[in-house]
KOLRO-655319 format. One line per 3 residues: their letters; for each residue x, y, z of C-alpha. Coordinates in Angstrom, 2 decimals, decimal comma, padded with zeros to 5 digits. Example, Ala and Ser with C-alpha at 12.3 -4.5 7.8 and 13.67 -1.06 7.14 Angstrom:
AS> 012,30:-004,50:007,80 ~ 013,67:-001,06:007,14
This chain:
XXX> 000,00:000,00:000,00 ~ 002,86:002,35:000,82 ~ 004,38:001,80:-002,64
XXX> 001,01:002,46:-004,29 ~ 000,88:005,89:-002,66 ~ 003,90:006,89:-004,75
XXX> 001,96:006,49:-007,99 ~ 000,09:009,49:-009,38 ~ -003,07:009,47:-011,45
XXX> -002,44:010,02:-015,17 ~ -003,92:013,30:-016,36 ~ -005,13:013,26:-019,95
XXX> -004,59:016,60:-021,63 ~ -007,40:018,19:-023,57 ~ -006,77:020,03:-026,89
XXX> -007,01:023,31:-024,95 ~ -004,32:022,07:-022,51 ~ -002,04:021,19:-025,41
XXX> -002,50:024,56:-027,11 ~ -001,76:026,39:-023,84 ~ 001,33:024,22:-023,32
XXX> 002,66:025,01:-026,82 ~ 002,16:028,74:-026,30 ~ 003,93:028,46:-022,94
XXX> 006,92:026,72:-024,49 ~ 007,17:029,29:-027,29 ~ 007,18:032,16:-024,78
XXX> 009,70:030,53:-022,44 ~ 012,02:029,62:-025,32 ~ 011,93:033,18:-026,63
XXX> 010,16:032,45:-029,91 ~ 007,26:034,57:-028,65 ~ 008,16:037,84:-026,95
XXX> 006,12:040,66:-025,36 ~ 004,32:042,52:-028,12 ~ 004,52:039,64:-030,63
XXX> 001,28:038,79:-032,40 ~ -000,13:035,27:-032,59 ~ -001,24:033,87:-035,96
XXX> -004,97:034,11:-036,66 ~ -007,42:031,56:-035,23 ~ -007,89:030,12:-038,71
XXX> -004,16:029,62:-039,29 ~ -003,61:028,14:-035,82 ~ -006,56:025,81:-036,34
XXX> -005,17:024,57:-039,65 ~ -001,64:024,19:-038,29 ~ -002,62:022,39:-035,08
XXX> -005,36:020,29:-036,65 ~ -008,04:021,26:-034,12 ~ -011,27:023,22:-034,31
XXX> -011,22:026,99:-033,91 ~ -013,32:026,67:-030,74 ~ -010,35:025,03:-028,97
XXX> -008,06:027,82:-030,17 ~ -010,54:030,43:-028,95 ~ -010,93:028,77:-025,53
XXX> -007,16:028,57:-025,02 ~ -006,71:032,23:-025,96 ~ -009,55:033,30:-023,66
XXX> -008,06:031,43:-020,70 ~ -004,65:033,01:-021,31 ~ -006,26:036,43:-021,68
XXX> -008,05:036,04:-018,37 ~ -004,75:035,66:-016,50 ~ -003,01:038,42:-018,46
XXX> -000,59:036,36:-020,57 ~ -002,26:037,30:-023,85 ~ -004,20:040,39:-024,85
XXX> -006,52:041,08:-027,81 ~ -005,96:044,51:-029,29 ~ -008,22:046,21:-031,86
XXX> -006,72:046,04:-035,34 ~ -003,70:044,13:-033,99 ~ -005,08:040,73:-033,02
XXX> -003,83:038,63:-030,11 ~ -000,48:039,73:-028,68 ~ 001,79:038,53:-025,87
XXX> 001,82:040,70:-022,75 ~ 004,99:041,60:-020,89 ~ 004,84:038,93:-018,17
XXX> 007,73:037,97:-015,89 ~ 008,82:034,39:-016,67 ~ 008,68:033,22:-013,05
XXX> 005,23:034,71:-012,53 ~ 004,09:033,31:-015,87 ~ 005,09:029,79:-014,86
XXX> 002,73:030,02:-011,89 ~ -000,06:031,39:-014,05 ~ 000,31:028,56:-016,56
XXX> 000,33:025,97:-013,79 ~ -002,83:027,40:-012,25 ~ -004,75:027,67:-015,50
XXX> -003,90:024,07:-016,42 ~ -005,12:022,84:-013,02 ~ -008,53:024,51:-013,28
XXX> -009,26:023,00:-016,69 ~ -011,66:020,34:-015,38 ~ -013,20:021,15:-012,00
XXX> -016,40:019,36:-011,07 ~ -019,63:021,13:-011,92 ~ -020,83:021,53:-008,32
XXX> -017,55:023,19:-007,31 ~ -017,87:025,59:-010,24 ~ -021,43:026,51:-009,31
XXX> -020,65:026,78:-005,59 ~ -017,75:029,13:-006,37 ~ -019,93:031,11:-008,74
XXX> -022,60:031,64:-006,07 ~ -020,03:033,02:-003,62 ~ -018,62:035,39:-006,22
XXX> -022,04:036,47:-007,49 ~ -023,14:037,33:-003,93 ~ -020,12:039,56:-003,41
XXX> -020,28:041,07:-006,90 ~ -023,93:042,07:-006,75 ~ -023,71:043,42:-003,20
XXX> -020,81:045,64:-004,21 ~ -022,44:046,54:-007,52 ~ -025,44:047,91:-005,62
XXX> -023,05:050,18:-003,70 ~ -020,42:051,07:-006,29 ~ -022,29:051,07:-009,60
XXX> -022,06:054,15:-011,78 ~ -024,60:055,46:-014,27 ~ -022,49:053,89:-017,02
XXX> -022,65:050,52:-015,24 ~ -026,46:050,70:-015,07 ~ -026,62:051,44:-018,80
XXX> -024,29:048,49:-019,58 ~ -026,32:046,07:-017,42 ~ -029,58:047,30:-018,98
XXX> -028,19:046,83:-022,50 ~ -027,13:043,27:-021,65 ~ -030,58:042,59:-020,19
XXX> -032,32:043,99:-023,28 ~ -030,28:041,72:-025,54 ~ -031,13:038,69:-023,40
XXX> -034,83:039,57:-023,44 ~ -034,81:040,03:-027,22 ~ -033,33:036,54:-027,73
XXX> -035,84:034,95:-025,36 ~ -038,78:036,67:-027,07 ~ -037,66:035,20:-030,39
XXX> -037,21:031,74:-028,88 ~ -033,47:031,79:-029,58 ~ -030,62:030,45:-027,39
XXX> -029,63:033,13:-024,90 ~ -026,85:031,56:-022,79 ~ -024,24:033,96:-024,10
XXX> -026,46:036,96:-023,36 ~ -027,05:035,60:-019,85 ~ -023,27:035,32:-019,43
XXX> -022,80:038,96:-020,48 ~ -025,53:040,14:-018,08 ~ -023,75:038,55:-015,11
XXX> -020,38:039,79:-016,34 ~ -021,68:043,36:-016,44 ~ -022,75:043,01:-012,80
XXX> -019,26:041,78:-011,91 ~ -017,79:044,79:-013,70 ~ -020,13:047,08:-011,75
XXX> -018,63:045,72:-008,52 ~ -015,39:047,43:-009,55 ~ -013,35:044,53:-008,21
XXX> -010,99:043,34:-010,94 ~ -010,23:040,01:-009,25 ~ -013,91:039,04:-009,05
XXX> -014,37:039,98:-012,69 ~ -011,37:037,88:-013,74 ~ -012,52:034,87:-011,74
XXX> -016,01:035,13:-013,19 ~ -014,50:035,22:-016,67 ~ -012,64:032,01:-015,91
XXX> -015,49:029,92:-014,51 ~ -018,62:031,21:-016,28 ~ -017,71:029,91:-019,77
XXX> -017,30:026,37:-018,40 ~ -020,63:026,60:-016,57 ~ -022,37:027,92:-019,69
XXX> -021,03:025,01:-021,75 ~ -022,64:022,56:-019,34 ~ -025,86:024,59:-019,40
XXX> -025,96:024,17:-023,18 ~ -024,91:020,51:-023,25 ~ -027,33:019,45:-020,52
XXX> -030,12:021,77:-021,73 ~ -030,45:023,17:-018,21 ~ -032,56:026,15:-019,28
XXX> -035,96:025,23:-020,72 ~ -038,06:027,78:-022,61 ~ -040,17:028,31:-019,49
XXX> -037,07:028,79:-017,35 ~ -035,71:031,41:-019,75 ~ -038,92:033,42:-019,48
XXX> -038,72:033,19:-015,67 ~ -035,14:034,45:-015,86 ~ -036,39:037,63:-017,52
XXX> -038,38:038,47:-014,39 ~ -035,46:037,52:-012,14 ~ -033,02:039,64:-014,15
XXX> -035,37:042,62:-013,94 ~ -035,63:042,25:-010,15 ~ -031,84:042,00:-009,87
XXX> -031,28:045,12:-011,92 ~ -033,90:047,08:-009,99 ~ -032,23:046,22:-006,69
XXX> -028,89:047,43:-008,09 ~ -030,52:050,67:-009,27 ~ -032,04:051,13:-005,80
XXX> -028,65:050,60:-004,19 ~ -030,12:047,86:-002,00 ~ -027,33:045,28:-001,57
XXX> -029,30:042,92:000,67 ~ -032,27:042,81:-001,71 ~ -029,91:042,36:-004,67
XXX> -028,27:039,35:-002,98 ~ -031,70:037,85:-002,20 ~ -032,79:038,10:-005,83
XXX> -029,47:036,69:-007,06 ~ -029,69:033,66:-004,77 ~ -033,27:033,02:-005,92
XXX> -032,04:033,33:-009,50 ~ -029,26:030,77:-008,98 ~ -031,33:028,32:-006,92
XXX> -032,25:026,00:-009,81 ~ -028,69:025,64:-011,11 ~ -027,40:024,97:-007,60
XXX> -029,93:022,16:-007,19 ~ -029,08:020,81:-010,64 ~ -025,34:020,83:-009,83
XXX> -025,95:018,68:-006,73 ~ -027,32:015,94:-008,98 ~ -024,32:015,92:-011,32
């Protein structure tokens, strides 16, 4: 038994892991330097033999931790990151590739509670406009019977931005895409549920406008109740 403890489980890398690892090696070896631009998604997809979705996911994850940055008219470029610090960032982002769904949702609930409470206190007029615009886009999709997971994601992201806490925003950017993928795959949101979300979103936004943090948290927890229960069954 003591010998067995020395063995480690074999971790199978996903395509996203492998893309991140290649970018890491190119930066460490000096082939990619701060300010250098990555090839386009299409060219990377053709070269690596994987779908563009994998390329996009890898780039997003590296953007979230500040290793890459997308600039208008310039594409995706490498940020000026210290090599020692970058090693830690790469290690962390590889480790969070496949958390269990309940842990993702549980972490999301904690962050959403903090984000919305602070948003109710710190939000600016510009934040209210951005949240309202995100809500309007979600409502328009629901009214047409179209998928609205991405619009839901943006609505919650705008609330995180209104908290004016950059760490919360970054963490939300890391975990929400993975949660949304499971939403879509498992068809968590029925047509009826999407309509109910419209009412919940409106209540959330009103509480933020009123500057009532406690009421905002209450509405957010009600809003997330179904997904929390669903995650317990996974």
